[in-house]
C-alpha positions as CSV (number, residue, x, y, z in Angstrom):
1,M,157.0,318.7,90.2
2,V,156.5,321.9,92.2
3,S,155.4,324.6,89.8
4,K,156.9,327.4,91.8
5,Y,159.7,327.5,94.4
6,V,161.8,330.0,96.4
7,G,164.7,329.4,98.6
8,A,167.2,332.0,99.9
9,Q,169.9,331.1,102.5
10,G,169.8,333.4,105.5
11,S,168.1,336.4,103.9
12,A,164.4,337.0,104.5
13,A,164.7,340.2,102.4
14,L,166.0,338.3,99.3
15,R,163.5,335.6,99.8
16,K,160.7,338.2,99.6
17,V,162.2,339.6,96.4
18,L,162.4,336.2,94.9
19,W,158.7,335.5,95.7
20,E,157.7,338.9,94.2
21,W,159.8,337.9,91.1
22,V,157.9,334.6,90.8
23,Y,154.6,336.5,91.1
24,L,155.6,339.2,88.6
25,V,156.8,336.8,85.9
26,E,153.6,334.8,86.2
27,T,151.5,337.9,86.1
28,I,153.2,339.1,82.9
29,S,152.3,335.8,81.2
30,R,148.7,335.9,82.6
31,R,148.1,339.4,81.3
32,W,149.4,338.3,77.9
33,D,146.8,335.5,77.9
34,W,149.5,332.9,78.4
35,E,150.6,333.3,74.8
36,D,153.8,335.2,75.6
37,C,156.3,335.4,78.5
38,A,159.1,337.5,79.9
39,W,161.6,334.6,79.7
40,W,161.6,334.6,75.8
41,Y,163.4,337.9,75.9
42,T,166.8,339.3,76.7
43,E,169.0,339.3,79.8
44,R,168.2,343.0,80.0
45,A,164.4,342.3,80.1
46,L,164.9,339.7,82.8
47,I,167.1,342.0,84.9
48,G,164.1,344.4,84.7
49,T,161.8,341.8,86.2
50,L,164.2,341.4,89.1
51,A,164.3,345.2,89.5
52,A,160.5,345.4,89.5
53,A,160.3,342.6,92.0
54,T,162.6,344.6,94.3
55,W,160.2,347.6,94.1
56,Y,157.3,345.3,94.8
57,A,159.1,344.1,97.9
58,R,159.3,347.7,99.1
59,G,162.9,348.0,98.1
60,M,164.6,350.2,95.6
61,A,166.4,349.4,92.3
62,L,168.4,351.0,89.7
63,E,169.3,349.4,86.4
64,E,172.2,349.8,83.9
65,Y,174.0,352.6,85.8
66,S,177.6,353.7,85.3
67,N,180.2,352.2,87.5
68,I,184.0,351.7,87.3
69,K,185.0,348.2,86.3
70,G,188.4,346.4,86.5
71,R,191.5,347.0,88.6
72,G,194.6,349.2,88.4
73,D,195.6,350.2,84.9
74,D,192.7,348.1,83.5
75,R,190.0,350.3,85.1
76,Y,187.3,351.8,82.8
77,M,183.8,353.2,83.0
78,G,181.3,350.5,82.4
79,R,177.8,349.6,83.6
80,C,176.4,347.6,86.4
81,D,173.3,345.5,85.6
82,L,171.4,346.3,88.8
83,Y,171.6,348.0,92.2
84,M,169.1,346.7,94.8
85,N,168.3,348.1,98.3
86,I,166.0,346.2,100.6
87,G,165.9,347.6,104.1
88,R,169.4,347.8,105.4
89,L,170.8,345.6,102.7
90,H,172.5,346.9,99.5
91,F,173.4,344.7,96.5
92,V,175.1,345.1,93.2
93,V,174.1,342.5,90.7
94,E,175.6,341.2,87.4
95,G,173.3,338.9,85.5
96,K,173.5,336.3,82.7
97,L,170.8,334.6,80.6
98,R,171.4,331.0,79.9
99,W,169.3,329.0,77.3
100,C,169.2,325.4,78.4
101,P,168.1,322.6,76.0
102,I,166.5,319.7,77.8
103,G,165.1,316.5,76.4
104,S,166.5,313.2,75.1
105,T,169.2,314.8,72.9
106,A,170.3,317.4,75.5
107,R,173.8,316.7,76.9
108,E,174.8,319.6,79.1
109,G,172.7,319.2,82.2
110,A,173.6,322.0,84.7
111,A,177.2,322.5,83.6
112,G,176.4,325.6,81.5
113,I,174.4,327.1,84.3
114,R,177.4,326.6,86.7
115,R,179.7,328.3,84.3
116,A,177.3,331.2,83.7
117,L,177.0,331.7,87.6
118,V,180.8,331.7,87.9
119,A,181.0,334.2,85.1
120,A,178.4,336.5,86.7
121,C,180.2,336.3,90.0
122,N,183.5,337.2,88.3
123,D,181.9,340.1,86.6
124,V,180.4,341.6,89.8
125,R,183.7,341.3,91.5
126,R,185.2,343.6,88.9
127,L,182.9,346.5,89.9
128,K,184.1,349.3,92.1
129,G,182.7,348.6,95.6
130,Y,180.9,351.1,97.8
131,G,180.2,348.6,100.5
132,E,177.4,346.7,98.8
133,R,177.1,343.0,98.8
134,R,177.9,341.5,95.3
135,L,175.5,339.0,93.6
136,G,176.0,337.0,90.5
137,V,172.6,336.0,89.0
138,V,171.6,333.6,86.3
139,F,168.2,333.3,84.5
140,A,168.1,329.7,83.2
141,V,165.5,329.1,80.5
142,P,164.9,325.4,79.5
143,S,163.5,324.5,76.1
144,L,162.5,321.1,74.6
145,P,161.5,320.0,71.2
146,W,157.8,320.1,70.3
147,A,157.9,316.4,69.5
148,Q,158.7,315.6,73.2
149,R,155.8,317.8,74.5
150,E,154.1,314.8,76.2
151,K,157.2,314.5,78.4
152,T,157.3,318.1,79.4
153,H,156.4,317.5,83.0
154,S,159.0,314.7,83.6
155,L,161.7,316.5,81.6
156,I,161.4,319.7,83.7
157,A,161.4,317.7,86.9
158,E,164.6,315.8,85.9
159,W,166.3,319.1,84.9
160,L,165.3,320.8,88.1
161,E,166.9,318.0,90.2
162,K,170.1,318.8,88.4
163,I,169.7,322.6,89.1
164,R,169.1,322.1,92.8
165,V,172.7,320.9,93.3
166,V,174.3,323.9,91.7
167,P,175.8,325.9,94.6
168,A,173.6,329.0,95.0
169,D,172.5,331.3,97.8
170,G,169.1,331.9,96.2
171,L,166.9,329.8,93.9
172,A,163.5,330.5,92.5
173,W,161.5,329.1,89.6
174,T,158.1,329.2,88.0
175,F,156.6,326.8,85.5
176,P,152.9,327.8,85.3
177,R,150.6,325.1,84.0
178,S,149.4,327.4,81.3
179,T,152.9,327.9,79.8
180,R,154.1,324.2,79.9
181,Q,153.2,323.9,76.2
182,L,154.2,327.4,75.2
183,A,156.0,327.1,71.9
184,A,158.1,329.6,69.9
185,E,158.4,329.9,66.2
186,N,161.5,327.8,66.2
187,G,159.4,324.8,67.2
188,R,160.6,324.5,70.8
189,I,158.7,324.7,74.0
190,Y,159.8,327.2,76.7
191,P,157.8,326.2,79.8
192,G,159.3,328.5,82.4
193,V,162.3,330.1,84.0
194,V,164.7,329.6,86.9
195,L,166.7,332.3,88.8
196,L,169.9,331.4,90.6
197,M,171.9,333.9,92.7
198,R,175.2,333.5,94.4
199,G,177.1,336.0,96.6
200,A,180.5,336.9,95.1
201,R,182.9,337.4,98.0
């Protein structure tokens, strides 16, 4: 299993942001002595890591800003999760956090991630456009029971094979060796995080 990976179709700028995101997420855990991680927290926290990665990539980001949502009589003032500017590229982003049980009793596979990515794309399409490209983003966080900790490596590898077939324009993940047995108070292991992004046309 590859502990970190980045792929982005046709965009060197997004690829750079995703590599910075991988580096940043790992750095957060390292600075917390591998006893805590960014992917334990909320969608909002993970959007913040993507914004920070944009700045690291010499771009610009703005989180949770006001924007008009909806169409026609259904229009209302809402919020956009993230605006990113990298070079000449401008993006608006709507994100989702998806908790993903893996292991011998898990049944969903990648179906929940597919649904979350569709939902994120639908959300970003509802934003008032100013010429930016629209991206739906999903942060997928797998977890497995502590009793199956000896199988962590193989369970992650099997799950990632399912993730790789989800249609996406960008994919990144990190599963640092030092977090592969990182357990929460609920008795489950949360070994890493995957980011998927898809353009919403």
